[in-house]
C-alpha positions in Angstrom: 0.0 0.0 0.0 1.0 3.5 -0.5 0.7 6.5 1.9 0.4 9.1 -0.9 -3.0 10.4 0.3 -3.1 12.7 3.3 -6.2 13.6 5.4 -8.1 10.4 4.6 -11.6 10.2 6.1 -13.2 7.0 7.1 -17.0 6.9 7.5 -19.6 4.3 8.2 -23.0 4.2 6.6 -25.7 1.5 6.7 -25.4 -1.0 3.8 -28.6 0.3 2.3 -27.1 3.7 1.8 -25.2 4.6 -1.4 -22.1 6.8 -1.5 -23.7 8.8 -4.3 -26.8 9.7 -2.3 -27.4 13.5 -1.9 -27.3 13.3 1.9 -24.4 14.8 3.8 -21.7 12.4 4.8 -21.8 11.3 8.5 -19.2 12.2 11.0 -15.8 10.8 10.0 -12.6 9.5 11.5 -9.6 11.3 10.1 -6.3 9.7 9.3 -3.0 11.0 8.1 -2.5 8.1 5.7 -4.4 5.7 3.5 -2.6 2.8 5.2 -3.8 3.9 8.7 -7.4 4.3 7.5 -7.5 1.0 5.7 -6.0 -0.8 8.8 -8.7 0.8 11.0 -11.5 -0.1 8.7 -10.4 -3.7 8.4 -9.7 -4.3 12.1 -12.5 -2.5 13.8 -16.1 -3.8 14.1 -18.5 -0.9 13.5 -21.8 -0.7 15.3 -25.1 -1.7 13.6 -23.3 -3.6 10.8 -22.5 -0.5 8.9 -20.2 -0.4 5.9 -16.9 1.5 5.7 -16.2 4.1 3.1 -13.0 6.1 2.6 -12.6 9.5 1.1 -9.1 10.5 0.1 -7.8 14.1 0.2 -8.2 14.3 -3.6 -11.9 13.3 -3.3 -11.6 9.7 -4.4 -14.2 7.4 -2.7 -13.1 3.9 -1.9 -15.8 1.3 -1.2 -15.4 -1.8 0.8 -14.1 -4.1 -2.0 -11.4 -1.6 -2.7 -10.5 -1.2 0.9 -10.4 -5.0 1.3 -8.0 -5.3 -1.7 -5.7 -2.6 -0.3 -5.7 -4.6 3.0 -4.7 -7.8 1.1 -2.0 -6.0 -0.9 -0.2 -4.9 2.2 0.9 -8.5 2.9 2.2 -8.9 -0.7 4.7 -6.0 -0.5 
């Protein structure tokens, strides 16, 4: 994994919600690196079976399959 993105935000939404919904994003956890945010998302159990979403500093949105793949890639490096 790379740490090229700063100010990554990790947020949890119910699985029925879509990242493209017009609603405002819920409160977030802020991390200084993508590595840290991915590790937190993959090792913490959110309440109410919510799904993790990451937003990078450049506005990219990573959904759970992408987060999971980054987590798997860390062992391959």
